[in-house]
N, C-alpha and C positions, 0 to 999 in steps of 0.2 A: 776338752770342749764337748758340748752336748748340743750341737747345732740341729740334730734331728729330733730333739726332745725325747730321746730314748730313756733318759733317767728322770729328767724333770719335765713332766707333761705340762701342756699349756693350761689345763684346768687347774692344776695345783698352783702354778705361777699366778694365774689370773685371780684366784681366790686369795692368795697372799697379798696381791696388790689391792684388792678390795678392802681387806682388813686394815692395811696400812693407810689407805685413803680415808677410811672411816675414822681412824685415830686422828689423822691430820685435820679432818673436817671439824672435829670437836674442838680443836684448838684454833684453827684458822678457817672458819666457815667462809664460803664464797658469798659476799654481800652483793645483792642485786637491787635494782629499783625499776618500777614500771608504773605506767599510768593506765588505769582501766576506766571504761565507761560502764556505769552500773546498769545491769539488765532490767532492773525494776525498782519500785519503791520499797523502803523498809530498812531496818537496822541490821538484818542478817544478809551477808553478802557472800555468795559462793565464790571461792577462789580456785576452783578446779581448773580454770583456764590458765593458771600460772604454773608452767611445767617445772617440776622438781622442787617446789616450795616445801621447806622443812619448818620454817618458823618466820613469823612476822615480827619486825623490829620497830617499825614506825609507820604511822598513817597520817596523811594530810587530806583533809576534806573540810570545806569545799576546796577544789583546786581547778585552775583554769590554765591548761597547757597553751592556749592561744593568746594569753595575756601579753601585752606589749612590754610590761614591766613586771619584774618579780615582786610578789607580795612578801613583805618581811616585817615582823616575824611571820612565819608560815602558820596556816590554820591547822595546827596539830590537834588531832583528836585526843581528848584527855583520858577517855576511858574506852578500852577495847580489849577483846580477848579472842583467841583462836581456838576452835575445837574441831574435832574430826568426826564427820558423819559418814559412816560406811567407808572409811579411809579417804574421804574427800574433805579438804580444808574449807571451813566456813568462818568468816570473820563477823563478830558481833560487836556493834558499837554501843557501849554502855554510857550514852550521853543523856544528860538530863536537862541541860540548858540550851540545847539546839534542836531544831526541827529534824525529822528523820530524812535521810538521803532520798532523792527522787530519781526516777528513771533517767538515764543519760547523763546524770551528774558525773563529773570526773573525780577520781580518787587516786592519789599518788601513794604507792605502797613500797616500803623497803622490806626486804626479806632475805633469808639466807638459803643457799642451796648446797648440796654436796659438791665437793671438789671433784673434778673429772680428769681422766687421762684419755687422750685421743685413742679411739678404736677399742677402748675397754668398755664393754656394755654399750656399744654403739655411740659413744661420746664423739662429738665432732671436733673437740679441741681439748688441749691440756690447760687446766687453770692453775695448777700448782706453781708456786713461785719457782723460777729456775734455780735459785739458790737452795731450794729445799728438795729438789728432785732426788738428790742422793740419799736423803733421809727416807723417802718413800721406798727407794730401792733397798736400802738396808732393812727396813721393816718387812718388806715383801720377802726378802731372802730369809729372814728369821722365821716368819710364819710358814713359808714353804718348807724349810728344813724341819721345823717341828712337825708339820703334817706328814712329811715323808718318814720321819722317825717312827711315828705311830703306825704308818702303813707297813714299814719293814718288820716291825715287831710281830705282825700278824702273818708274815710269810715264813713258812717252814724252811729250815735250812739256812736262814740268813745269818751271816757272821755277827754275833752279838757284840763283839768288840767294836766292829765298824758302826753298829747302831749307837753304841755308847759315845763314840767319838763324834758322830753326827749330831747327837743330842746335845753334847757339851758345846759343840760349835754353835748350834742354834741358840742355846741359852746365852752364850757369850754375846752373839749378835743382838739378841733381844735386849740384854741389859744396855748395850751400847745405844740401841735404838730408843729405849725408854729415856736414857739420859738426854738424847737429842730432843725428844718431845718435851722434857722438862725445861730445857733451855728455850725452846720456842714459846712455851707457855709463859715463862718469865719475861721474855722479850715483849710479848703481847701486853702484859700488865704495864711494863715501863713505857710502851709507846702510846698509851691512851692519852686523852686530852689532859693537859696540865691543869686547866681550870674549867670545871664543869659549871652547871647551873647552880646558883647560890643566891644568897640574900643581896638585895640592893644596898649600896652604901648609905649610911645614915649621916647625920650632920656632924658627927665626931670623927668620921673617917676621912682620910686624905688619899689622893691618888698621886703617884709619882711616875714620871716618864723618864 
C-alpha cells in the first residue's frame, strides 16, 4: 500500500486521470444545453459566458423560454459556425433568409463539455458514467505507470529490471485500456438514432405499423 503517496505522488496520479478523462471525453463528451439572452444586435455572439464550452452542436433561434406551448418543429438555425477569438468562443450565424438577432433575444444552445471528476481541477461533481469509472481508473493507472517508468530511468542506481517490469505492466494496462475505449466507441455508434432526418414519403411509398 502507498497510503502516504511516497511512491505514487498525487501530481502523477492527477495527470494520469486528466489524460484518461480527455480520452473518455473524445468518445463520450458531456452534452449540455442552455438558454442565453443576447447581449446585443448582430450575427456574432460571444459565448464566453458558457463555462467549459468545447463545441456547439445545435442552435435554436428565435426561442421563447416563457412560451406556454413548445414550438415544433423548433426554429433551428440552418447555418452557423464556432470560432475562437483569443481563446474565447464566438458563434457566427450564417443565415441569409432571416433577420439578424436582436438584443435580449433568447437563443437555445446545445454544446459539449469535458467530462469531470469531483475535486480534480476543482470540479464540483463526477460526470463519468458509473459503469465507466473503472475504465478511467485503468487508463489513469496505465498513464501513471508509464510516467513513473520514464522518471525512474533518469534516477541513478535504479534497478533496471524493476523498470522493465513496470514498463511492461504499464503497456499491458494501456492495451487493455485501449480495448475498453474501442468498445465504448463501438457502443456509441450502435446507440445512435435508428432513423435520422431523411426524405419525405412519396406517393409510391407505404407505411406499416
